C-alpha positions, 0 to 999 in steps of 0.5 A: 734429555730434559727440554731445552730451555730458550737461550738467553743469548740468541745466536746469529743465523749466520753464525757456526752451528753444531749437529752431532759431530758436524760444525755448519758455517751457518745455520741454514739448510737446504731441505730435501726436495727430489731433484729429478736428476738422477736418471738410472738412479744414479748422480748426473752432472745435473745433479752435481750442478744443482747442489753445487749452486746452492752450496755456492749461494751460502747455505751451510748444508744442502740435503741430497733427496731422495736416496732410497735404501732399497730398489722397492723403496724409491718413489719412482724409477729414476731416484737413487737407491744406496748401492755400491755403483752409486758411490763414485758419483755421490763422491763427485757431488759431495767433492763439489759441495765442499768445495764451496764450503758447505756440508752435505747430507744424504736423505735416506729412507724407504718410500713404502706406500708412497712408491710407485709400484708400476714405475719401480716394476716392484710391489710398494710395501706398507704395513697392510694391504691398501690400493695404491693410487700411484700404480694402480696396484695393491701395496703388499703388507710388509712381513716381519722379514721385510721390516728387519730388511729395511732396517738394516738397509738404513744402516747399510745406506749409511755407511755407503753415505760415509764412504760417499763423503757426506757430513750427515744422514737424514732418515726420512721418518715422515710423509707417510713413507715406510716408517711414517706409514706404520706410525699412522693409525689410518694407514697401519691396520696391523694386528701383530707387534707392528700395529695397534699400540703407539709403542708398536707402531713405533717400532720401525721408525726407532729401529731405522734410526737405530740401525743408522746409529749402530752403523755409523756411531758418530762419524757423521751427524744423524738427522731425522725428518719427522712428522709432527702430524699427518694432515689426514683424519685418523692419522698421526697427530700431535699427542702421539708424535711428541711421545715417539719424539721423546722415544727417539731422543731417549734412544740417543739415535739422532743428533737433531730432528727436522720437524715436518707435517703432511702425507704425500700418500693422502694430503701432500699440500698439507706441507706445501702451503700456497697454491695448488697447481693441479693443471700443472700436475696433470700436464706432467703426467701421462694418460691415464694419470693426467685425466684422473688429476684433471677430474679428482685433483682438486680433492687430493691437492687441496690449498692451504694459505701461506703465511711465513713460519707456518710450522711454527706454532705446532714445532714450539710444542716439540721444542718445549718437550725435547732437548734434541736440537730442532731444525724449523722448516716451512715458510723460512723466506727472510732474516726476520723469520730466521731471527725469529726461529732463533729466538724461539729456540730453534738452532737451525732453519731449513728451506726449500722452495725459496732456494729453488727460486734463488739459490744464492738467497742465503748470501743475499741475506748476508749482505743485505739483512732487509732482503726477501725471497722472491718465491711467490708460493705458487708451487709450480715447482712441484710438477717439474720434479718429473722433469728436473725440479726447478722454479718455473719463474726464475 
């Protein structure tokens, strides 16, 4: 597919937009942010209220995060993992969102080396052995059998998403989770057919989305959250990520890409521009992690200045190279920035922190085009994912 030109007629962000077989009532998406409301790895009433409130607030689609495709693929024990026992709760959630007129997507994936093995009571998997600071254990190098199993699990999870009433799935290919860690030259030190060349390192990501497409066809929309760069020395960078995106587009496996950056494993704040709330993170953790964050947190949680549309410059390079619909993430807070995204050829925008502060922000913007988000990018919402993700200022 050739690159998509900038549209002659710029769409209204509040007009309907199509992703594969799915038409959204408008072009705004609630980005996936772990909600901390899934005790026992199952849907709770609190999780349903969280997404229903966002749906009632006007978004075109809300994204449930994070739905692991395997139990060891959770970042922590209380995340949802896709299994038949989860379907009734997920169906209640999708029905609640649909009742508010919005669509709903399930973010599916495998956390890989970002998983907390101590919390999960299962070894974390990655491309190579490495020390896992989350659980103070070694990450186990995935075998070829593991890789095949995890690819199949993506397809099985997508089928469960269909059964649960989801309109879309978003396959997690970012933030140095399993597929993203294989793409990273820094993390992936393998010498077999899954390491070395970019073609080899891309096999895991391509097989995951291929398994989803083969499982569900065109019954629901398929998006992928895709790293443009890892934000770490020696990690994935734009030249290689652009090529992988071209391959995924040529494979016909996805209907859209949501562009992101950063490494939950090595540099999480590279995506979350703004303040780095080290003290708040430390206070939310048990010992000895609390002491470790207090002593070393500034080295891990670096600060990057916030600006509106902060991923636009990199995303433009993907817009120029691809024909796929692209979702612009990062610093989408008001109508002006939304209109800029549309004018630049991005047919959808995704928001996270702004909707934590104001779940009804889209409705407010639809009533008043000059309305601005109240989010101050303090990032104090981030440590709350241990106890129910929320804006501490709301």
